[in-house]
N, CA, C, O and the ligand as a Tripos MOL2 file, in Angstrom:
@<TRIPOS>MOLECULE
protein
  321   319    81     0     0
PROTEIN
NO_CHARGES

@<TRIPOS>ATOM
      1 N          53.6020  100.0770  187.6010 N.3       1 MET1
      2 CA         53.9900   98.6690  187.4310 C.3       1 MET1
      3 C          55.2310   98.5900  186.5410 C.2       1 MET1
      4 O          55.3340   99.2760  185.5240 O.2       1 MET1
      5 N          56.1480   97.7510  186.9430 N.am      2 ASN2
      6 CA         57.3500   97.5550  186.1360 C.3       2 ASN2
      7 C          57.2170   96.3100  185.2790 C.2       2 ASN2
      8 O          56.7920   95.2510  185.7410 O.2       2 ASN2
      9 N          57.5870   96.4650  184.0320 N.am      3 TYR3
     10 CA         57.5120   95.3430  183.1200 C.3       3 TYR3
     11 C          58.9190   94.8500  182.8030 C.2       3 TYR3
     12 O          59.8790   95.6180  182.7340 O.2       3 TYR3
     13 N          58.9980   93.5540  182.6180 N.am      4 SER4
     14 CA         60.3020   92.9540  182.3750 C.3       4 SER4
     15 C          60.8040   93.3350  180.9800 C.2       4 SER4
     16 O          60.0370   93.7390  180.1060 O.2       4 SER4
     17 N          62.0880   93.1930  180.8080 N.am      5 LEU5
     18 CA         62.7170   93.4900  179.5210 C.3       5 LEU5
     19 C          62.0870   92.6250  178.4270 C.2       5 LEU5
     20 O          61.8510   93.0930  177.3130 O.2       5 LEU5
     21 N          61.8210   91.3690  178.7530 N.am      6 TRP6
     22 CA         61.2330   90.4390  177.7930 C.3       6 TRP6
     23 C          59.8360   90.8980  177.3790 C.2       6 TRP6
     24 O          59.4800   90.8440  176.2020 O.2       6 TRP6
     25 N          59.0440   91.3520  178.3650 N.am      7 GLN7
     26 CA         57.6970   91.8330  178.0610 C.3       7 GLN7
     27 C          57.7490   93.0480  177.1400 C.2       7 GLN7
     28 O          57.0030   93.1380  176.1650 O.2       7 GLN7
     29 N          58.6470   93.9820  177.4680 N.am      8 ARG8
     30 CA         58.7560   95.1860  176.6370 C.3       8 ARG8
     31 C          59.2660   94.8510  175.2460 C.2       8 ARG8
     32 O          58.8790   95.4730  174.2570 O.2       8 ARG8
     33 N          60.1520   93.8460  175.1880 N.am      9 PHE9
     34 CA         60.6760   93.4030  173.9010 C.3       9 PHE9
     35 C          59.5560   92.8050  173.0490 C.2       9 PHE9
     36 O          59.4630   93.0650  171.8490 O.2       9 PHE9
     37 N          58.7120   92.0050  173.6890 N.am     10 LYS10
     38 CA         57.5940   91.3850  172.9550 C.3      10 LYS10
     39 C          56.6100   92.4340  172.4480 C.2      10 LYS10
     40 O          56.0960   92.3120  171.3360 O.2      10 LYS10
     41 N          56.3410   93.4660  173.2520 N.am     11 VAL11
     42 CA         55.4460   94.5480  172.8320 C.3      11 VAL11
     43 C          56.0350   95.2430  171.6170 C.2      11 VAL11
     44 O          55.3210   95.5640  170.6670 O.2      11 VAL11
     45 N          57.3320   95.4720  171.6520 N.am     12 ARG12
     46 CA         57.9720   96.1570  170.5260 C.3      12 ARG12
     47 C          57.9230   95.2860  169.2800 C.2      12 ARG12
     48 O          57.7670   95.7820  168.1640 O.2      12 ARG12
     49 N          58.0590   93.9850  169.4860 N.am     13 LEU13
     50 CA         58.1210   93.0450  168.3650 C.3      13 LEU13
     51 C          56.7430   92.8050  167.7500 C.2      13 LEU13
     52 O          56.5880   92.8470  166.5300 O.2      13 LEU13
     53 N          55.7410   92.5510  168.5990 N.am     14 SER14
     54 CA         54.4390   92.1250  168.0690 C.3      14 SER14
     55 C          53.3140   93.0800  168.4430 C.2      14 SER14
     56 O          52.1630   92.8230  168.0900 O.2      14 SER14
     57 N          53.6070   94.1730  169.1460 N.am     15 GLY15
     58 CA         52.5730   95.1320  169.4800 C.3      15 GLY15
     59 C          51.8590   94.8480  170.7860 C.2      15 GLY15
     60 O          51.1610   95.7130  171.3140 O.2      15 GLY15
     61 N          52.0250   93.6500  171.3070 N.am     16 ARG16
     62 CA         51.3730   93.3070  172.5630 C.3      16 ARG16
     63 C          52.0970   92.1530  173.2320 C.2      16 ARG16
     64 O          52.8540   91.4210  172.5940 O.2      16 ARG16
     65 N          51.8590   92.0040  174.5040 N.am     17 CYS17
     66 CA         52.4510   90.8950  175.2480 C.3      17 CYS17
     67 C          51.4150   90.3600  176.2130 C.2      17 CYS17
     68 O          50.8830   91.1010  177.0380 O.2      17 CYS17
     69 N          51.1310   89.0750  176.1090 N.am     18 TYR18
     70 CA         50.1420   88.4610  176.9930 C.3      18 TYR18
     71 C          50.6390   88.4950  178.4440 C.2      18 TYR18
     72 O          51.7800   88.1280  178.7270 O.2      18 TYR18
     73 N          49.7740   88.9380  179.3520 N.am     19 LEU19
     74 CA         50.1500   89.0030  180.7650 C.3      19 LEU19
     75 C          49.5030   87.8710  181.5620 C.2      19 LEU19
     76 O          50.1910   87.0690  182.1940 O.2      19 LEU19
     77 N          48.1640   87.8190  181.5220 N.am     20 LYS20
     78 CA         47.4470   86.8220  182.3140 C.3      20 LYS20
     79 C          45.9840   86.7930  181.8990 C.2      20 LYS20
     80 O          45.5160   87.6460  181.1430 O.2      20 LYS20
     81 N          45.2700   85.7920  182.4090 N.am     21 TYR21
     82 CA         43.8290   85.7710  182.2280 C.3      21 TYR21
     83 C          43.1730   86.4390  183.4220 C.2      21 TYR21
     84 O          43.5620   86.2160  184.5690 O.2      21 TYR21
     85 N          42.1730   87.2630  183.1370 N.am     22 GLU22
     86 CA         41.4830   87.9860  184.1910 C.3      22 GLU22
     87 C          40.0130   87.6290  184.1880 C.2      22 GLU22
     88 O          39.4120   87.4120  183.1350 O.2      22 GLU22
     89 N          39.4400   87.5700  185.3810 N.am     23 MET23
     90 CA         38.0220   87.2640  185.5320 C.3      23 MET23
     91 C          37.3600   88.4380  186.2310 C.2      23 MET23
     92 O          37.8200   88.8770  187.2860 O.2      23 MET23
     93 N          36.2900   88.9430  185.6520 N.am     24 ARG24
     94 CA         35.5210   89.9960  186.3090 C.3      24 ARG24
     95 C          34.0650   89.5860  186.3750 C.2      24 ARG24
     96 O          33.5820   88.8560  185.5090 O.2      24 ARG24
     97 N          33.3540   90.0540  187.4070 N.am     25 PRO25
     98 CA         31.9550   89.6260  187.6030 C.3      25 PRO25
     99 C          31.0770   89.9160  186.3870 C.2      25 PRO25
    100 O          30.1810   89.1300  186.0820 O.2      25 PRO25
    101 N          31.3160   91.0410  185.6780 N.am     26 GLU26
    102 CA         30.4430   91.3900  184.5610 C.3      26 GLU26
    103 C          30.7560   90.5970  183.3000 C.2      26 GLU26
    104 O          30.0050   90.6540  182.3260 O.2      26 GLU26
    105 N          31.8550   89.8600  183.3150 N.am     27 TRP27
    106 CA         32.1800   89.0350  182.1630 C.3      27 TRP27
    107 C          31.6840   87.6210  182.4160 C.2      27 TRP27
    108 O          31.5940   87.1690  183.5580 O.2      27 TRP27
    109 N          31.3640   86.9330  181.3250 N.am     28 SER28
    110 CA         30.8760   85.5720  181.4700 C.3      28 SER28
    111 C          32.0370   84.5880  181.6010 C.2      28 SER28
    112 O          31.8350   83.4290  181.9640 O.2      28 SER28
    113 N          33.2300   85.0430  181.3100 N.am     29 GLY29
    114 CA         34.3670   84.1310  181.4180 C.3      29 GLY29
    115 C          35.6600   84.8770  181.6200 C.2      29 GLY29
    116 O          35.6750   86.0590  181.9640 O.2      29 GLY29
    117 N          36.7340   84.1720  181.4010 N.am     30 TYR30
    118 CA         38.0480   84.7930  181.5380 C.3      30 TYR30
    119 C          38.4260   85.5120  180.2500 C.2      30 TYR30
    120 O          38.1300   85.0400  179.1520 O.2      30 TYR30
    121 N          39.0790   86.6490  180.3960 N.am     31 LEU31
    122 CA         39.5740   87.3670  179.2290 C.3      31 LEU31
    123 C          41.0800   87.5670  179.3620 C.2      31 LEU31
    124 O          41.5790   87.8100  180.4610 O.2      31 LEU31
    125 N          41.8040   87.4650  178.2490 N.am     32 PRO32
    126 CA         43.2500   87.6500  178.3330 C.3      32 PRO32
    127 C          43.5980   89.1270  178.5070 C.2      32 PRO32
    128 O          43.0220   89.9980  177.8540 O.2      32 PRO32
    129 N          44.5340   89.3850  179.3830 N.am     33 LEU33
    130 CA         45.0250   90.7380  179.6150 C.3      33 LEU33
    131 C          46.3720   90.8850  178.9210 C.2      33 LEU33
    132 O          47.2610   90.0490  179.0810 O.2      33 LEU33
    133 N          46.5120   91.9600  178.1480 N.am     34 TYR34
    134 CA         47.7440   92.1700  177.3930 C.3      34 TYR34
    135 C          48.4220   93.4600  177.8070 C.2      34 TYR34
    136 O          47.7890   94.4050  178.2760 O.2      34 TYR34
    137 N          49.7090   93.4650  177.6230 N.am     35 LEU35
    138 CA         50.4810   94.6870  177.7510 C.3      35 LEU35
    139 C          50.7060   95.2370  176.3520 C.2      35 LEU35
    140 O          51.0940   94.4960  175.4480 O.2      35 LEU35
    141 N          50.4680   96.5150  176.1690 N.am     36 ALA36
    142 CA         50.6970   97.1500  174.8770 C.3      36 ALA36
    143 C          51.2830   98.5310  175.1110 C.2      36 ALA36
    144 O          51.3950   98.9850  176.2490 O.2      36 ALA36
    145 N          51.6520   99.1870  174.0340 N.am     37 LYS37
    146 CA         52.2690  100.4860  174.1970 C.3      37 LYS37
    147 C          51.6040  101.5130  173.2990 C.2      37 LYS37
    148 O          51.4010  101.2770  172.1080 O.2      37 LYS37
    149 N          51.2690  102.6460  173.8780 N.am     38 CYS38
    150 CA         50.7140  103.7650  173.1280 C.3      38 CYS38
    151 C          51.8670  104.6930  172.7590 C.2      38 CYS38
    152 O          52.7530  104.9490  173.5750 O.2      38 CYS38
    153 N          51.8490  105.1880  171.5380 N.am     39 SER39
    154 CA         52.9380  106.0540  171.0850 C.3      39 SER39
    155 C          52.9540  107.3680  171.8600 C.2      39 SER39
    156 O          53.9860  108.0330  171.9460 O.2      39 SER39
    157 N          51.7980  107.7390  172.4260 N.am     40 LYS40
    158 CA         51.7260  108.9910  173.1830 C.3      40 LYS40
    159 C          51.9100  108.7790  174.6810 C.2      40 LYS40
    160 O          52.5860  109.5670  175.3420 O.2      40 LYS40
    161 N          51.3120  107.7180  175.2180 N.am     41 HIS41
    162 CA         51.2090  107.5900  176.6680 C.3      41 HIS41
    163 C          52.0160  106.4550  177.2660 C.2      41 HIS41
    164 O          52.0160  106.2680  178.4820 O.2      41 HIS41
    165 N          52.6950  105.7040  176.4360 N.am     42 GLY42
    166 CA         53.5230  104.6380  176.9830 C.3      42 GLY42
    167 C          52.7590  103.3550  177.2080 C.2      42 GLY42
    168 O          51.7400  103.1080  176.5620 O.2      42 GLY42
    169 N          53.2540  102.5260  178.1350 N.am     43 TYR43
    170 CA         52.7010  101.1940  178.3330 C.3      43 TYR43
    171 C          51.3560  101.2470  179.0370 C.2      43 TYR43
    172 O          51.1260  102.0720  179.9210 O.2      43 TYR43
    173 N          50.4730  100.3450  178.6200 N.am     44 PHE44
    174 CA         49.1820  100.1920  179.2910 C.3      44 PHE44
    175 C          48.7410   98.7490  179.1860 C.2      44 PHE44
    176 O          49.2010   98.0070  178.3180 O.2      44 PHE44
    177 N          47.8340   98.3520  180.0890 N.am     45 GLU45
    178 CA         47.2830   97.0000  180.0650 C.3      45 GLU45
    179 C          45.8480   97.0700  179.5780 C.2      45 GLU45
    180 O          45.1040   97.9850  179.9310 O.2      45 GLU45
    181 N          45.4710   96.1070  178.7730 N.am     46 GLY46
    182 CA         44.1050   96.1280  178.2900 C.3      46 GLY46
    183 C          43.6680   94.8080  177.6960 C.2      46 GLY46
    184 O          44.4580   93.8770  177.5360 O.2      46 GLY46
    185 N          42.3830   94.7520  177.3720 N.am     47 HIS47
    186 CA         41.7920   93.5730  176.7540 C.3      47 HIS47
    187 C          41.4480   93.9090  175.3130 C.2      47 HIS47
    188 O          40.9410   94.9950  175.0330 O.2      47 HIS47
    189 N          41.7200   92.9820  174.3910 N.am     48 PRO48
    190 CA         41.3930   93.2460  172.9850 C.3      48 PRO48
    191 C          39.9140   93.5390  172.8130 C.2      48 PRO48
    192 O          39.0710   92.8720  173.4130 O.2      48 PRO48
    193 N          39.5910   94.5490  171.9840 N.am     49 GLN49
    194 CA         38.2140   94.9930  171.8150 C.3      49 GLN49
    195 C          37.6560   94.5540  170.4650 C.2      49 GLN49
    196 O          38.2970   94.7350  169.4300 O.2      49 GLN49
    197 N          36.4770   93.9850  170.4840 N.am     50 GLY50
    198 CA         35.7090   93.7250  169.2710 C.3      50 GLY50
    199 C          36.3710   92.7830  168.2840 C.2      50 GLY50
    200 O          37.2750   92.0200  168.6230 O.2      50 GLY50
    201 N          35.8910   92.8620  167.0500 N.am     51 TYR51
    202 CA         36.3460   91.9280  166.0270 C.3      51 TYR51
    203 C          37.7820   92.2030  165.5940 C.2      51 TYR51
    204 O          38.5140   91.2920  165.2070 O.2      51 TYR51
    205 N          38.1730   93.4760  165.6650 N.am     52 SER52
    206 CA         39.5210   93.8240  165.2250 C.3      52 SER52
    207 C          40.5650   93.3630  166.2270 C.2      52 SER52
    208 O          41.7610   93.3650  165.9330 O.2      52 SER52
    209 N          40.1020   92.9580  167.4370 N.am     53 ASN53
    210 CA         41.0410   92.4960  168.4570 C.3      53 ASN53
    211 C          42.0300   93.5900  168.8420 C.2      53 ASN53
    212 O          43.1620   93.3100  169.2380 O.2      53 ASN53
    213 N          41.5950   94.8160  168.7230 N.am     54 HIS54
    214 CA         42.4890   95.9470  168.9190 C.3      54 HIS54
    215 C          42.6040   96.2970  170.3990 C.2      54 HIS54
    216 O          41.6300   96.2250  171.1480 O.2      54 HIS54
    217 N          43.7940   96.6720  170.7960 N.am     55 LEU55
    218 CA         44.0160   97.1390  172.1600 C.3      55 LEU55
    219 C          44.0100   98.6580  172.1710 C.2      55 LEU55
    220 O          44.8080   99.2940  171.4820 O.2      55 LEU55
    221 N          43.1110   99.2380  172.9510 N.am     56 ASN56
    222 CA         42.9770  100.6920  172.9940 C.3      56 ASN56
    223 C          43.6360  101.2590  174.2340 C.2      56 ASN56
    224 O          43.4440  100.7470  175.3370 O.2      56 ASN56
    225 N          44.4010  102.3010  174.0570 N.am     57 CYS57
    226 CA         45.0080  103.0050  175.1790 C.3      57 CYS57
    227 C          43.8980  103.7150  175.9440 C.2      57 CYS57
    228 O          43.1450  104.4840  175.3460 O.2      57 CYS57
    229 N          43.7740  103.4780  177.2540 N.am     58 PRO58
    230 CA         42.6730  104.0860  178.0130 C.3      58 PRO58
    231 C          42.7200  105.6160  178.0190 C.2      58 PRO58
    232 O          41.6790  106.2710  178.0370 O.2      58 PRO58
    233 N          43.9140  106.1750  178.0030 N.am     59 ILE59
    234 CA         44.0320  107.6450  178.0150 C.3      59 ILE59
    235 C          43.5930  108.2160  176.6680 C.2      59 ILE59
    236 O          42.9060  109.2370  176.6240 O.2      59 ILE59
    237 N          43.9840  107.5660  175.5710 N.am     60 CYS60
    238 CA         43.5470  107.9920  174.2350 C.3      60 CYS60
    239 C          42.0280  107.8790  174.1170 C.2      60 CYS60
    240 O          41.3770  108.7680  173.5690 O.2      60 CYS60
    241 N          41.4650  106.7780  174.6330 N.am     61 LEU61
    242 CA         40.0140  106.5730  174.5670 C.3      61 LEU61
    243 C          39.2920  107.6980  175.2890 C.2      61 LEU61
    244 O          38.3060  108.2410  174.7900 O.2      61 LEU61
    245 N          39.7950  108.0420  176.4690 N.am     62 GLU62
    246 CA         39.1810  109.0960  177.2580 C.3      62 GLU62
    247 C          39.2710  110.4280  176.5180 C.2      62 GLU62
    248 O          38.3060  111.1920  176.4850 O.2      62 GLU62
    249 N          40.4310  110.7040  175.9260 N.am     63 ALA63
    250 CA         40.6210  111.9410  175.1780 C.3      63 ALA63
    251 C          39.6750  111.9870  173.9780 C.2      63 ALA63
    252 O          39.1190  113.0400  173.6660 O.2      63 ALA63
    253 N          39.4930  110.8470  173.3070 N.am     64 ALA64
    254 CA         38.5970  110.7850  172.1550 C.3      64 ALA64
    255 C          37.1580  111.0270  172.5880 C.2      64 ALA64
    256 O          36.4080  111.7270  171.9080 O.2      64 ALA64
    257 N          36.7760  110.4470  173.7200 N.am     65 ALA65
    258 CA         35.4220  110.6380  174.2420 C.3      65 ALA65
    259 C          35.1990  112.1070  174.6040 C.2      65 ALA65
    260 O          34.1360  112.6680  174.3390 O.2      65 ALA65
    261 N          36.2170  112.7190  175.2120 N.am     66 LEU66
    262 CA         36.1230  114.1250  175.5960 C.3      66 LEU66
    263 C          35.9700  115.0290  174.3770 C.2      66 LEU66
    264 O          35.1330  115.9310  174.3630 O.2      66 LEU66
    265 N          36.7960  114.7750  173.3450 N.am     67 SER67
    266 CA         36.7450  115.6350  172.1540 C.3      67 SER67
    267 C          35.4220  115.4580  171.4220 C.2      67 SER67
    268 O          34.9220  116.3960  170.8010 O.2      67 SER67
    269 N          34.8480  114.2390  171.4960 N.am     68 ARG68
    270 CA         33.5190  114.0240  170.9010 C.3      68 ARG68
    271 C          32.4810  114.8620  171.6340 C.2      68 ARG68
    272 O          31.6150  115.4860  171.0200 O.2      68 ARG68
    273 N          32.5870  114.8630  172.9720 N.am     69 LYS69
    274 CA         31.6610  115.6430  173.7820 C.3      69 LYS69
    275 C          31.7580  117.1300  173.4280 C.2      69 LYS69
    276 O          30.7470  117.8190  173.2930 O.2      69 LYS69
    277 N          33.0050  117.6080  173.2820 N.am     70 GLU70
    278 CA         33.2220  119.0090  172.9380 C.3      70 GLU70
    279 C          32.6330  119.3160  171.5640 C.2      70 GLU70
    280 O          32.0290  120.3690  171.3570 O.2      70 GLU70
    281 N          32.8160  118.3820  170.6240 N.am     71 ALA71
    282 CA         32.2870  118.5770  169.2760 C.3      71 ALA71
    283 C          30.7690  118.6630  169.3200 C.2      71 ALA71
    284 O          30.1710  119.4940  168.6370 O.2      71 ALA71
    285 N          30.1470  117.8130  170.1170 N.am     72 VAL72
    286 CA         28.6920  117.8360  170.2640 C.3      72 VAL72
    287 C          28.2590  119.1580  170.8930 C.2      72 VAL72
    288 O          27.2480  119.7370  170.4970 O.2      72 VAL72
    289 N          29.0350  119.6380  171.8840 N.am     73 GLY73
    290 CA         28.7400  120.9080  172.5230 C.3      73 GLY73
    291 C          28.7870  122.0560  171.5340 C.2      73 GLY73
    292 O          27.9210  122.9300  171.5560 O.2      73 GLY73
    293 N          29.7980  122.0650  170.6590 N.am     74 ASP74
    294 CA         29.9280  123.1060  169.6400 C.3      74 ASP74
    295 C          28.7380  123.0790  168.6860 C.2      74 ASP74
    296 O          28.2120  124.1210  168.2950 O.2      74 ASP74
    297 N          28.3290  121.8780  168.3240 N.am     75 LEU75
    298 CA         27.2030  121.7120  167.4060 C.3      75 LEU75
    299 C          25.9370  122.2960  168.0260 C.2      75 LEU75
    300 O          25.1570  122.9760  167.3580 O.2      75 LEU75
    301 N          25.7460  122.0170  169.3260 N.am     76 ALA76
    302 CA         24.5650  122.5110  170.0240 C.3      76 ALA76
    303 C          24.5590  124.0420  170.0150 C.2      76 ALA76
    304 O          23.5080  124.6630  169.8580 O.2      76 ALA76
    305 N          25.7380  124.6440  170.1850 N.am     77 LYS77
    306 CA         25.8390  126.1030  170.1710 C.3      77 LYS77
    307 C          25.4380  126.6610  168.8220 C.2      77 LYS77
    308 O          24.7170  127.6550  168.7290 O.2      77 LYS77
    309 N          25.9250  125.9930  167.7620 N.am     78 VAL78
    310 CA         25.6500  126.4590  166.4050 C.3      78 VAL78
    311 C          24.1480  126.3940  166.1210 C.2      78 VAL78
    312 O          23.5750  127.2860  165.4960 O.2      78 VAL78
    313 N          23.5210  125.2960  166.6050 N.am     79 GLU79
    314 CA         22.0870  125.1150  166.3370 C.3      79 GLU79
    315 C          21.2470  126.1430  167.0720 C.2      79 GLU79
    316 O          20.1670  126.5000  166.6010 O.2      79 GLU79
    317 N          21.7060  126.6170  168.1880 N.am     80 ARG80
    318 CA         21.0010  127.6260  168.9530 C.3      80 ARG80
    319 C          21.2210  128.9550  168.3090 C.2      80 ARG80
    320 O          20.7120  129.9670  168.7920 O.2      80 ARG80
    321 ZN         47.4030  106.8440  174.4250 Zn       81 ZN81
@<TRIPOS>BOND
     1     1     2 1
     2     2     3 1
     3     3     4 2
     4     3     5 am
     5     5     6 1
     6     6     7 1
     7     7     8 2
     8     7     9 am
     9     9    10 1
    10    10    11 1
    11    11    12 2
    12    11    13 am
    13    13    14 1
    14    14    15 1
    15    15    16 2
    16    15    17 am
    17    17    18 1
    18    18    19 1
    19    19    20 2
    20    19    21 am
    21    21    22 1
    22    22    23 1
    23    23    24 2
    24    23    25 am
    25    25    26 1
    26    26    27 1
    27    27    28 2
    28    27    29 am
    29    29    30 1
    30    30    31 1
    31    31    32 2
    32    31    33 am
    33    33    34 1
    34    34    35 1
    35    35    36 2
    36    35    37 am
    37    37    38 1
    38    38    39 1
    39    39    40 2
    40    39    41 am
    41    41    42 1
    42    42    43 1
    43    43    44 2
    44    43    45 am
    45    45    46 1
    46    46    47 1
    47    47    48 2
    48    47    49 am
    49    49    50 1
    50    50    51 1
    51    51    52 2
    52    51    53 am
    53    53    54 1
    54    54    55 1
    55    55    56 2
    56    55    57 am
    57    57    58 1
    58    58    59 1
    59    59    60 2
    60    59    61 am
    61    61    62 1
    62    62    63 1
    63    63    64 2
    64    63    65 am
    65    65    66 1
    66    66    67 1
    67    67    68 2
    68    67    69 am
    69    69    70 1
    70    70    71 1
    71    71    72 2
    72    71    73 am
    73    73    74 1
    74    74    75 1
    75    75    76 2
    76    75    77 am
    77    77    78 1
    78    78    79 1
    79    79    80 2
    80    79    81 am
    81    81    82 1
    82    82    83 1
    83    83    84 2
    84    83    85 am
    85    85    86 1
    86    86    87 1
    87    87    88 2
    88    87    89 am
    89    89    90 1
    90    90    91 1
    91    91    92 2
    92    91    93 am
    93    93    94 1
    94    94    95 1
    95    95    96 2
    96    95    97 am
    97    97    98 1
    98    98    99 1
    99    99   100 2
   100    99   101 am
   101   101   102 1
   102   102   103 1
   103   103   104 2
   104   103   105 am
   105   105   106 1
   106   106   107 1
   107   107   108 2
   108   107   109 am
   109   109   110 1
   110   110   111 1
   111   111   112 2
   112   111   113 am
   113   113   114 1
   114   114   115 1
   115   115   116 2
   116   115   117 am
   117   117   118 1
   118   118   119 1
   119   119   120 2
   120   119   121 am
   121   121   122 1
   122   122   123 1
   123   123   124 2
   124   123   125 am
   125   125   126 1
   126   126   127 1
   127   127   128 2
   128   127   129 am
   129   129   130 1
   130   130   131 1
   131   131   132 2
   132   131   133 am
   133   133   134 1
   134   134   135 1
   135   135   136 2
   136   135   137 am
   137   137   138 1
   138   138   139 1
   139   139   140 2
   140   139   141 am
   141   141   142 1
   142   142   143 1
   143   143   144 2
   144   143   145 am
   145   145   146 1
   146   146   147 1
   147   147   148 2
   148   147   149 am
   149   149   150 1
   150   150   151 1
   151   151   152 2
   152   151   153 am
   153   153   154 1
   154   154   155 1
   155   155   156 2
   156   155   157 am
   157   157   158 1
   158   158   159 1
   159   159   160 2
   160   159   161 am
   161   161   162 1
   162   162   163 1
   163   163   164 2
   164   163   165 am
   165   165   166 1
   166   166   167 1
   167   167   168 2
   168   167   169 am
   169   169   170 1
   170   170   171 1
   171   171   172 2
   172   171   173 am
   173   173   174 1
   174   174   175 1
   175   175   176 2
   176   175   177 am
   177   177   178 1
   178   178   179 1
   179   179   180 2
   180   179   181 am
   181   181   182 1
   182   182   183 1
   183   183   184 2
   184   183   185 am
   185   185   186 1
   186   186   187 1
   187   187   188 2
   188   187   189 am
   189   189   190 1
   190   190   191 1
   191   191   192 2
   192   191   193 am
   193   193   194 1
   194   194   195 1
   195   195   196 2
   196   195   197 am
   197   197   198 1
   198   198   199 1
   199   199   200 2
   200   199   201 am
   201   201   202 1
   202   202   203 1
   203   203   204 2
   204   203   205 am
   205   205   206 1
   206   206   207 1
   207   207   208 2
   208   207   209 am
   209   209   210 1
   210   210   211 1
   211   211   212 2
   212   211   213 am
   213   213   214 1
   214   214   215 1
   215   215   216 2
   216   215   217 am
   217   217   218 1
   218   218   219 1
   219   219   220 2
   220   219   221 am
   221   221   222 1
   222   222   223 1
   223   223   224 2
   224   223   225 am
   225   225   226 1
   226   226   227 1
   227   227   228 2
   228   227   229 am
   229   229   230 1
   230   230   231 1
   231   231   232 2
   232   231   233 am
   233   233   234 1
   234   234   235 1
   235   235   236 2
   236   235   237 am
   237   237   238 1
   238   238   239 1
   239   239   240 2
   240   239   241 am
   241   241   242 1
   242   242   243 1
   243   243   244 2
   244   243   245 am
   245   245   246 1
   246   246   247 1
   247   247   248 2
   248   247   249 am
   249   249   250 1
   250   250   251 1
   251   251   252 2
   252   251   253 am
   253   253   254 1
   254   254   255 1
   255   255   256 2
   256   255   257 am
   257   257   258 1
   258   258   259 1
   259   259   260 2
   260   259   261 am
   261   261   262 1
   262   262   263 1
   263   263   264 2
   264   263   265 am
   265   265   266 1
   266   266   267 1
   267   267   268 2
   268   267   269 am
   269   269   270 1
   270   270   271 1
   271   271   272 2
   272   271   273 am
   273   273   274 1
   274   274   275 1
   275   275   276 2
   276   275   277 am
   277   277   278 1
   278   278   279 1
   279   279   280 2
   280   279   281 am
   281   281   282 1
   282   282   283 1
   283   283   284 2
   284   283   285 am
   285   285   286 1
   286   286   287 1
   287   287   288 2
   288   287   289 am
   289   289   290 1
   290   290   291 1
   291   291   292 2
   292   291   293 am
   293   293   294 1
   294   294   295 1
   295   295   296 2
   296   295   297 am
   297   297   298 1
   298   298   299 1
   299   299   300 2
   300   299   301 am
   301   301   302 1
   302   302   303 1
   303   303   304 2
   304   303   305 am
   305   305   306 1
   306   306   307 1
   307   307   308 2
   308   307   309 am
   309   309   310 1
   310   310   311 1
   311   311   312 2
   312   311   313 am
   313   313   314 1
   314   314   315 1
   315   315   316 2
   316   315   317 am
   317   317   318 1
   318   318   319 1
   319   319   320 2
@<TRIPOS>SUBSTRUCTURE
     1 MET1         2 RESIDUE 1 A MET
     2 ASN2         6 RESIDUE 1 A ASN
     3 TYR3        10 RESIDUE 1 A TYR
     4 SER4        14 RESIDUE 1 A SER
     5 LEU5        18 RESIDUE 1 A LEU
     6 TRP6        22 RESIDUE 1 A TRP
     7 GLN7        26 RESIDUE 1 A GLN
     8 ARG8        30 RESIDUE 1 A ARG
     9 PHE9        34 RESIDUE 1 A PHE
    10 LYS10       38 RESIDUE 1 A LYS
    11 VAL11       42 RESIDUE 1 A VAL
    12 ARG12       46 RESIDUE 1 A ARG
    13 LEU13       50 RESIDUE 1 A LEU
    14 SER14       54 RESIDUE 1 A SER
    15 GLY15       58 RESIDUE 1 A GLY
    16 ARG16       62 RESIDUE 1 A ARG
    17 CYS17       66 RESIDUE 1 A CYS
    18 TYR18       70 RESIDUE 1 A TYR
    19 LEU19       74 RESIDUE 1 A LEU
    20 LYS20       78 RESIDUE 1 A LYS
    21 TYR21       82 RESIDUE 1 A TYR
    22 GLU22       86 RESIDUE 1 A GLU
    23 MET23       90 RESIDUE 1 A MET
    24 ARG24       94 RESIDUE 1 A ARG
    25 PRO25       98 RESIDUE 1 A PRO
    26 GLU26      102 RESIDUE 1 A GLU
    27 TRP27      106 RESIDUE 1 A TRP
    28 SER28      110 RESIDUE 1 A SER
    29 GLY29      114 RESIDUE 1 A GLY
    30 TYR30      118 RESIDUE 1 A TYR
    31 LEU31      122 RESIDUE 1 A LEU
    32 PRO32      126 RESIDUE 1 A PRO
    33 LEU33      130 RESIDUE 1 A LEU
    34 TYR34      134 RESIDUE 1 A TYR
    35 LEU35      138 RESIDUE 1 A LEU
    36 ALA36      142 RESIDUE 1 A ALA
    37 LYS37      146 RESIDUE 1 A LYS
    38 CYS38      150 RESIDUE 1 A CYS
    39 SER39      154 RESIDUE 1 A SER
    40 LYS40      158 RESIDUE 1 A LYS
    41 HIS41      162 RESIDUE 1 A HIS
    42 GLY42      166 RESIDUE 1 A GLY
    43 TYR43      170 RESIDUE 1 A TYR
    44 PHE44      174 RESIDUE 1 A PHE
    45 GLU45      178 RESIDUE 1 A GLU
    46 GLY46      182 RESIDUE 1 A GLY
    47 HIS47      186 RESIDUE 1 A HIS
    48 PRO48      190 RESIDUE 1 A PRO
    49 GLN49      194 RESIDUE 1 A GLN
    50 GLY50      198 RESIDUE 1 A GLY
    51 TYR51      202 RESIDUE 1 A TYR
    52 SER52      206 RESIDUE 1 A SER
    53 ASN53      210 RESIDUE 1 A ASN
    54 HIS54      214 RESIDUE 1 A HIS
    55 LEU55      218 RESIDUE 1 A LEU
    56 ASN56      222 RESIDUE 1 A ASN
    57 CYS57      226 RESIDUE 1 A CYS
    58 PRO58      230 RESIDUE 1 A PRO
    59 ILE59      234 RESIDUE 1 A ILE
    60 CYS60      238 RESIDUE 1 A CYS
    61 LEU61      242 RESIDUE 1 A LEU
    62 GLU62      246 RESIDUE 1 A GLU
    63 ALA63      250 RESIDUE 1 A ALA
    64 ALA64      254 RESIDUE 1 A ALA
    65 ALA65      258 RESIDUE 1 A ALA
    66 LEU66      262 RESIDUE 1 A LEU
    67 SER67      266 RESIDUE 1 A SER
    68 ARG68      270 RESIDUE 1 A ARG
    69 LYS69      274 RESIDUE 1 A LYS
    70 GLU70      278 RESIDUE 1 A GLU
    71 ALA71      282 RESIDUE 1 A ALA
    72 VAL72      286 RESIDUE 1 A VAL
    73 GLY73      290 RESIDUE 1 A GLY
    74 ASP74      294 RESIDUE 1 A ASP
    75 LEU75      298 RESIDUE 1 A LEU
    76 ALA76      302 RESIDUE 1 A ALA
    77 LYS77      306 RESIDUE 1 A LYS
    78 VAL78      310 RESIDUE 1 A VAL
    79 GLU79      314 RESIDUE 1 A GLU
    80 ARG80      318 RESIDUE 1 A ARG
    81 ZN81       321 GROUP 0 **** ****
């Protein structure tokens, strides 16, 4: 997806840029979709999470989940 110069400018300025409201069956209502930028992976779209209203890069989240799994695996080895 290509983002406009204005959108990229807003992300640089405020960390995020509102794109649109999205509706999904599992949600009870509409949620705002934002454009944000990860320092490692570049631009991504996401919904603010939790009380901190933080936008998480999906690739970073996946990597964090993977490394947690690996850490748990190492622990299991040590316990055996
Ligand atoms: Zn990332």
